[in-house]
N, C-alpha and C positions, 0 to 999 in steps of 0.2 A: 374574651380577648381584651387585653388592657388597651385603653384609649391612649394614643400617642399625643402628647402635648407638644406644642411648639418648643417649649422649654427643654423637653427631652431630646428632641431632634437637634437643637442648638448645642446641647451638652455633648451629644455624640459627635457632632461636627467639630466641636472644640477639641475633644479627645483625639479624633482622627487627625486634625491639623497638628496637634502636639506630637503625635506619633510620627507623622511624616517629617516634621522638623527634626526630630531626634534622629530618624534614619538619614536625613540629609546631612546633618552634622557629623554623623559617624558612617559615612557612605562606604568607606573601605571595609569596615567590619561588617556592615549590613550585607555588602556584596559577597563577602566570604561566607556569611551565614546562609545566604540564599543558595550559593553554589554547593555548600555542604548539605543543605536540605535537599536540593535536587539530586545530589549524589546518593544520599541515603534512600530516597524514593526509588531511584534507578536500581540501586543494589537490592532493595526489597523486591522489586518487580523481577529482576534477574533471578533472585533466589527462588521466588515463588513459581515462575513459569519455565525456568530452564533447569534448575537443579532438582526441584521436586516434581517435575513433570513425569508422567508415567512413561517408563521406558518400554518401547515396542520392539520385539524381536523381529528378525527378518522373516521368520516363518509365519508370523502372525499378520503380516501385511496382506490384505485381500484386495485385489483389484476389482473395480466395478466393471471393467471392460474385458472382453475376451477376444483375443486375436483370432481372426478368421482368415485362414490361408486362402480359401477359395475367393473371397471378396477381394483380397489383396492382389491375387493373380489376375482377376478380372479387371481391376483398375489398371494394372500394368499393361495388359493387352490393349485396353482402350487407349492408353497413352501412346503405345507403339503405333496403333492405327492412325491416331491423329498426327503423329510425327511424320508418318509415311505420306499422309495426305498433304501436309505442309510442304514436304520435299517435292512432291509431284507438282504442286502449284508453282514452285519456283521455276520449273522448266516450261510452263505454259506461257505462250506469248499473248498478252492481253489484246483485245480488239481495239483498234484505233477509232476513237469516237469522233474525231474531227475530220477524218477522211473515210467516209463510208464506202 
């Protein structure tokens, strides 16, 4: 690997500074170029992942889950039982803790 000299790093810093000054002096054009570049990248990604994505037919979709009617009915009956218990609890008069 090439040894980096302080002179090389200073030269790179000088070039970077000149590039930043150039972009600062031409800020409007630089902003337009950055927006155009971002738009091109977005268009490429859209093209890649939306237009060329493999099209899946409705019949090819396979679900990992299987609906089980018995389990669903059991859950509904449990919910009905809990609801009935809550309604019965509304009619109970609680014990007065302060007047035994």
